[in-house]
Structures are given as C-alpha cells and as structure tokens.
N, C-alpha and C positions, 0 to 999 in steps of 0.2 A: 616791672617788678621790685618792690625796692629790696635791698641786702638784708634786710630783718625779715622782709617774708619768704626769703629765700632759706633763712637759716633755722626758721621756725618750727615745730612738729613736735613729735613727742620725744620726751626723753629716750635715751639707748638705756638698754636693761644692763644694771648693774653701772651704771655711770655716778649713783649716787653715793656706790662701796668706794671706801677708799682703795687704790692700789697698790700691791705689794712689788716689793722690785725684787729684780733677778737674785740680787745677794740676799734678800730676804727668804725666798723662796728656796734658795741653794743650801741656807743656812737651817732651815727648814728637814731639807732632805737631810741632813747630816744628824738633826737630832732624832727623826725617823730612825734613820740608821744605826743609831747608838742604842736605842730603844729595842729595837729589834734583836741587835748581837748581844743582848743583855737578857734575853728572854729567859733563858736557862735557870735552874738553880745551882745549889751545891751538889755535887757529885757525893754519893752514897759512900762508894768504896773505895775513892781515893785515884780514880785512874784517871784518863786524859778526857777533856769535854769532846765535843761530837767535833767543832770544830778543830779544836785541836790533834784531834784525831787525823781528821782530813790532810790538815796542814803538813805532817809529819808523813803523809801516804805520799803527796805529790810535790814536784818538784817546787822549790821556793819559789813564792810569788806567784805561780801559774794558777791558783785554782779559782774561778771565777762562779761565785754561788747567785743561782735562781731559786725564785719564788721566798726571797728575803721578806718580804711583805706579805703574804699570804698568811693569812690566820686562822685560827680554828673557829668552826661552824658555831653561832652561838647556842644552837641545839646542843644540850649533855656538857656544855663547856661547866656549867655552873657559873655563869658572867665571866669568867676567866677564859680570855680568847688571846692567850699568847701568839707571837709572830713566829710564823716557822712551821707553825703546829708540831715540834716534836721531831724535826726531820730537816738535817742540812742537804742540800743536794745542790751539784753543779759539776762542772767540768774543768780537768787542768791537764798536765802532762807528767809522766812518772819516763826519766830517763828523757826527756825530749819527745815524749810518744802520749800521742790523745789518750784521753780514758776518760769515761764519766765516774762518779761516786755520789752514794750518797751514807750518810750517815744519820743512824738514828738516836736521838736525845732519849735519855731517860731520865735527865729533871724536867721535863715537859709531859704530864701525865703517864710517867712510869714509862715513856718511850710507846705508848701505845697508839695502834693505826687510827687513827681518824680518819673522817671522809677527806679534809684539807689536806694532812699527812698522806694520805693513799694517792691523791689526784696528783701532787708533788712529783712522787716516786715514780709512779706511770707517766708523767710527763719527761720524765728524767728517762726512762727507760727507751721512749719514743723516740727520743731526742738521739741516744746512741745507736739505735736501728737505722734511722735515717743516715749520720754521720757515719756511720759502720766503723764503731771504736768501742773497746772493750767496758765493762762496767763491774765497779768493785762496788758490794754493799756492806757496810760496817753496821752489823746488827746488833741493838741492845736493848729489846723490846720485851712487854711485858705483854703482846700479842694485841687482839682486838679490844676496842677501844667500848666497853661496854654502855655506856651512856651514850653513842650515837647508835648502836642498833645495827640495823639490816646495812647501813649505807658504809658501815666499818667491814663488814663481812662482804659486801659488794667488791670496794675497792682490793682485797685482797685476792678474789677472782681475778680482778682483772689485772694485777702486777702478775699471778700465775699463767693468766693469758699472753701477759709479755714476755714471760720466761720461757714459755713453749715456744714463741713465735721467734725470739731470739738465739734459741739452741740450735748450734749449729753454723749461725751466722756470726754473732760476734761471742769471744769469749765473755763469759759470765762468773765473776770472783765472790763468795761470800766470805765475812769474816765474823764468826761471832766473839762477841767480845763482853758478854752477859747472858743474863736470860734469854732464848727463845721460844717462844711456849707456844704450845695450839695451833691454829693455824700460819702463824707467823716461823712454823718450822718446816712448812712445805715447799716456800718459794727457795729457802737453801738448797734442799734435797733436790730441785730441777737444774740447780746451776751446776757449773762444769767442777768446781771445787770449793770445798769447805774449809776454812783455817778456824780453828780452836785456840782457846789459850787455857793451858792447866791449870786448875782450882780454879779460874773465872767463869769459864762457860757453862751453860748449861742447855741441850737440845733435846725438848720431848713434846709429845702431842700432848700428856695428860702428867700434870703434877703430884709430886709424894703425897700430898693432901689427899687429893682427889681419888686416888689410886684406893689408898689403904680405906677411904670410907665405903667405896663402891666396891672393892672386892678381899680387902683384910688383909692384902700385902703391904710391906713395909721397907721402904727402900728411900736412900737418901737422894739428894737431887744428884749428889757426882756421881752416885750409883746407876742410877735411871739415865741420866743421860749428858755428865761431865765429859769433858774434855776427852778423857783416857777411854772411856767406856764407847764414846763415838767413835773415837781414832781404831781401838784394837778390838772390839768386842760384837759390836753392830756394822760397822764399817761406812757409818752416816759423814765422818769426817774425812778430811785426806791427809791433812796437817795437823801436828801437835807444837804450840808455841810455847815457850817457857813464858813468857809476858807480851804484852800490848804491841812492844815497840819490835819484837820478835816475830810477832803475827803481820805487821806492815812490811818488815824486810823479806818474809816469807812471798807475801805478794808482788814486791817489787821481782823478786827473784824468777818468781813465777811468768809476770809479765814478760819478762826478757825472752823466754823461749816460745813467745804465743806471736801469731798474728795479730793486726788491728780487727781483720775479721774474713769470712772465707773466702772472699776473691784475692787478698791481697798472701803473698809469701809470708814465712815468719821471718822475721829479722835476721840479717845475718850480719858476723863479728868477722874482725880480723882471724884466721885460723891458729887453735890453739898448740900448744906444743904436745908433741908425740910421745906418751909415755914409753917407757923401755919395756918391750915386750918379748923378751929373750925367756923370761923366766914361765912363758905360758906353756912351752914343751914341756912342763915337766911340773905344771899345775894340779891337773887330773891323775890322780893317785892311779896305780896299776890295778890295786882290787877294787873291783866293781862296786863294794858294798862300803865302800870309807866314804865319807862327806867329803867337801872341801867347801871354801866361799865363792860362790858364782860371782861376788861382788868385786873381787881381785880380777877377774878375764873383763868386766865391764869397764873396769876404773883403766885398763892398758890399751882399750879399743877408741876411747871417746877423748876428746880435746882436754888437756890438762887433768886429766883421769875424774871430771866434775860433773855429778849426775846431782838431781834432782828429783828424790824418791817420792813416789806418791801413793799414799795408803801403806808406808812402811812398817806401820804394826798390824796391820790386819792382813788374815791370810800371809802370812811370811813364806808361804812354799812357794810363792810366785812374786818376782821383783818386777816392778812398773816404774819408770823414770824417765824423765827428758834429760839430755844432754845434747851437745855437738860432737858434730865430727866435717872437718876443716871449715869450721865457724858457721854451720849451719845446724839447724833442730833436729833432731832425730828422737825417737819415742822408741824405749826400750823395754820389750819384755822377755823377762829368762827366768826359767826354773828356779829355786834354790836348794840345792840338795842338801843345804843342813838342816833345813827345818819338811819334815816327814818324807825325806829324798826326793823332794821337787815333784811331789803328786799333786794330781789335778782332782779338788775339792771342790765342795759348791761355792764356798764362798772365793777361791782363786779364782776359779772361773767368771764369774760374777765381776770382780774385782778386772781382771784382765781384758774381759770382753767391753768394760765401759770404756777403759784406756784407748783400748785400739778403736774403737767407734771415733773418741775425742780427736784422737790425731788423725783420723781419714776426714771428719769433718773438716779439721783445719789444713789439710795439706803437709801434715807433719810426717815424712816417712816413717816407715817401722821397720825396726832390728831386730830379731827373735832369734836369742840362745837358749837352746833346747836339750835338755836334761833330764826328762821325764820316764817313770814308768808307769805311766796311764792314769787313766781317771780311777778315782780311789771306791773299793768296794765297801761294802757294808751295809746291813741293814737302816743304821740310820741315814746314811747317804741318799738310799735308795728312796726310804721313805719322806725323806728331805725333797728329792726332787731332782735327783742327779743328773735325769736323762735329760729335763725340762731347761734346767738352768745351766747344766753343761754344755749342753747345744747353743748358749749363747754367744759362747768362743767361739765355737765355729761358725755361726751365723757371723759373728764381727768380724772374723778373718775373711772368709768368702766373700764377704760385701765389701772389704775396704779397694779401693781404688789407687792408694798412694804407693809410691814403692814400696815394696817390701823385701826384704831380706834376713834371709834366715841362715843361722851356724848351730848345725849340729855336734854338741860337743862330747857329751858322752851317750847315755841310752836314749833312745825314742822308740819305745815300745807303743804297740796296739795304737789306741785312739790317740795317746799321746803323741804320735808321731804325727799323726793326721792333722788335729787341731794346733800344732803349735808350729804353726808359719810353713807349712808344707806344699810343695809345689801343685799338689791336687788342689790347695784351696784357694790357688792364684799366687802364689810368692813369686816373685821375678827372677831371684837369683839365692842359690841354695847352695851354701857352703856345707862341709863337716872336714873335720878332724880325722884323722887318723884313729884317734880312739874310738869313733861313734859306733854304736852298735844299735843298727836300724835293724827291727823284727816286728812280730808281732807280740812276742813274750821274749823273756828273759830266758838264758838257755838253762837253766834248773827247772823250769816251770815247763818248756818245751817237753826237754827230756822227759819227765815225769808224764805227761800225755801222750807223747809220740811211743814210749817205749815202754810203757805200764808192764804189758805183759811178760815181756823180755826179762826186766828189773824183776819181778814178780817168782822168775823161774829160774834165774841165775845163781848158780853157787857163791860168789860174791857180787852181790848186787851194786856196794860201794865202791868195788873196781869197775862194774862197769859203766854206772853213774859216771864215774870222773873220765872215763874214754869219750863217751857220748857227748858229753858236756863240752868237752874239748873238742869234738868233731863238729858239732854244731857252732860252735863260738869261733871256728875256722871258717866256716862255711856259710855262717849267716850272723856272725858277731860283730861284721865290719860293714863299713860303708861302702865296700865296691858293689854289691850287688844292686844298691839303687844305683849309685852311680853309672853301673852299664845299663840303664833303662833312661837317665838320663834325668831321675828324679833328683839326684842331687848333680849340679852344674861343675862342680870340683872339691877334689879331695887335696886340704892345704894344710901347710905345717903351720902350729897354732902361734906360732911367733908370727907368720905372717897375717893374722886376721885383721889388724888394722888396715894393712895395706889393701885388701882386697875387699875389704868393707867400702871403703875410699873410692876404689874405682868402682864398684859396682852403682855406688849411690850415685857418683860422678856420671856414668852411664844412663842410668835412669832419670835422670834429672829431665823433665817436660812432657814424664810419660804420660798418654792419654790409653783410659780404658772405658770407653763407653757404656754405659748400663741399658737395660732395656727400658723404655717409657712407662712408667709406671706413677702410682700415688706415692707410695711407700711399700716396703715390706713388711713382711708381719713375724717380727722377732718373737720367740718363744717367751713374754716376758713372766 
C-alpha cells in the first residue's frame, strides 16, 4: 500500500477552519471578563457598587468570584442579558478566616432576583454548607423579577430552604444596604443577624404605595421598614450602622466572635486586660427601687470591657451581647434596670430567647446577669401572648447545652428568677452577690398578701408594715436560703465576679450534655 493511500480519507472535522492560538484565546477571555465586570450601570444613590462592597468587606486580594459568566435568561430580559444577572457571588477571607459572600447589584434589573441570579446565590449557599464557612449576604434588591414569573418565585423558595438547612450549621449574616422588599425580606429574617444602614435601608413585605391603595394607611418607607424602625420598633434588625462602611465593620467585628460552623469552636485570642472591678462593691444602690446601669457591671467582667450588643435599640430592658472572657467568646444576657426595672415582657423574652438559641447552636457559653422583678403583667401583655411568647425564653435556656454561668446581682423574683439562667433550667454554676434577693415576690408585695388582715386591723398599719417588710427582708430577701438548698453555688463579693466567672468557664470547658433522641423540639412559636 502506498503512502498516499494510507493518508487519504475524509478530512477531519474543523480542519478547514482557522485555528486560534492560545494567546488569542486568553485575549478573548480577558475581553469577556472585562465585559462581564462592566455589566452594571451607574449607581442611583452614590453608594459603593456590588463588587466594591465585597472588596471592602473581605481581606485585600482574597476574593474569588464565582459565576462571573452566568447570564440572565433570555425570557423576560427584553433582549438584555447582562453577565452575572445582578448578583456577585464568591468566597474570600475576613481576618484570614474563610467566608462566602453574595452582593446584589441594583444597577442590573434593579437587583431583582431572576432565575440565573437565584441559581448563583443558591449554589453559593450550597458551597458554604459543604465547606462549613459563614455566609454574608449584601442585600440591595427590589424583590422578585416580575418578567421571569414563577421561576423567580421558585428561586426565592430555594434560597429560603438553604437558609433553613444552614440554620445552626453555619453563621448567616444579612446586610441590607438599600431596599429589601416582598419575598426578598424573608431570607434575611431567617438568617442569624441583620445589619441595616440608617437612612438608606428599607425592609418590608409590602411597600407604602400598595398599603395605601389596599388599606388607606399612609406611611413613608422609613416609617414602615426603615433601619431605625427595624432596629427599635419591630426588632427585625440587630444592628444599626451609620453608613455602608460602618455596616461592613460591624460584620467583621461580629465574625470575630463566631465559629466557622457548628463543629468548630469559636476563635480564640490572647486574653484581654482585666478591667478594675473594685467599684462593683458599690455599684448596686442600697435602695431597691433605685436604678443603675447594668452595662457598668458587664464592662467590668469581660476582656477589655468590650461588648458587641445585639438588638441594642429593641427591648432595652434586656441586654444581649457578645464578648470575651480570657480570649474566648461568650454570649451575655442581662436584665437592664435602667429600662422598666429590667422586667421581662414579650419583646424582651423573644429577643433573649433567639440570642440564647444562637449561642447554643454555635457552642458559645452563656453568661447571665439577673436583676429581674418578674414577667410584666397587664392586659396588653396577656392579650399579646405573654404566656406563649414568654415561654420561649424558658424553653431556650432549658434546651441549651453549652456552659451556662449565672450571676444574681439584685432582685430575682417569681418566674423571673426561674427563667434567667436558674439552676433549675440547667445552669451549671450559679453565683449571687450579697445584694441578691431571691424570692417569689418583693417584700412589699409579699407582706401585703401574707398579712392583709393583720394590717387592716392594726392601729398603726404603716409601722406594722415596716416591721413586717424588714422581717421578710431578713428572712427571704437574701441569697442565703437559695444557697442553703444548693440553688446558688456561691455567694461572692462583687469585686471578685470576673475571677469566679473565669474559673467557672474554665471548669466547664469540654462540658457534655447529651439530649434524648428526637427530630426536634416544639418551641412555642
């Protein structure tokens, strides 16, 4: 057989087409990348762009974008198919620790969620779950993309399902940097923390125009779901930021307290300075009805006196904060006597219950400071469901298996004593100051109930009342009856509080508390 015969045959496919070199293909890649990165338009309000926001959040040069060449679906796009479809997704590091980030781009279809947009976000959530790292969502969206119909709605539901799957597994943080309306608002509602920017963020299910058309009620977007409304009135948000830069700083600070996932411990740092605590011996007023600032006590027992308060403007009668003791994260829950005497009402119960459950989910020990007159009574509270909603805090403390240390500072009356980290709900170490009063109710109320007939028949009821109140205080208005029964492990000098807490947390490290096998409990929602 000749050489010609052996090489003859049908031409190879594409052999007649000019072949591009690798350099040409790389050049094409760069051109496509530039085109994709320039997909967005000019921002309407002059804030940072989506990629700028991501770059300002993560460590310099650490961000790797995913889905850059994903394009909007043809149907419903009016022929315009921008790269990225209105959301930037990827991963990077914050202070050297891995994090997944998505940032909605309001310059592309108003930041509305289309099918490709939703698929990118869901894929990022799946990546975060598989790799066990936190997710930060930078929200700036008009909601579902109407042109894409049910596909947009389907992806919202898929995203919420991922939020639920990730709940208690990886930390989820939402930052609202513009509008967050309609179905878009429910994903942040499920995440662990929401940060909003004063004067720029709005979050509501139904906008002002629709509400006015349907109900006749008039309200501005700020009144309806602005950052201050969401932080102080309805409790939908956890942090109020002054501007976008401040919001991203809050996220970085928050992440510094949190583990990457529920299987890893929170990050450890070098132990901070121990604040001077001598003044604690005199911080609680001698008069029972006189208020003081619980934050002074908290600053004296945590590293460097630093606390990151959660929902600081909502239900101010209870304080929830993240802090460190000896370089390790703790979750702090404390009654605040400056507001409503530190009473537990509906809002305070729900605020604290969710915080307790978050700390328990991610292995963060709980540090409780009690000065509580009990649950708030009144027609509005009863009709509002104080029994059902107040029970959430009882449930949360009883369910929590992390180390729990409680300090009774002053009054701990009735159900307030039981719920605020009592030994009976599973607290591990319970301490009390000499100023603690642990009883069913205050002396005045108790005397009025127990000695009603004697007081009515007395020649000088006020003098008798004073003697009876003093006797009750000596017998029941101290921490020692509780200590006698082992409900309080130690009565301590206030100035020694930090040292006792430090020792207790060290002793509880590695605590094991197995629970009965079950799918999940049925918290009174």
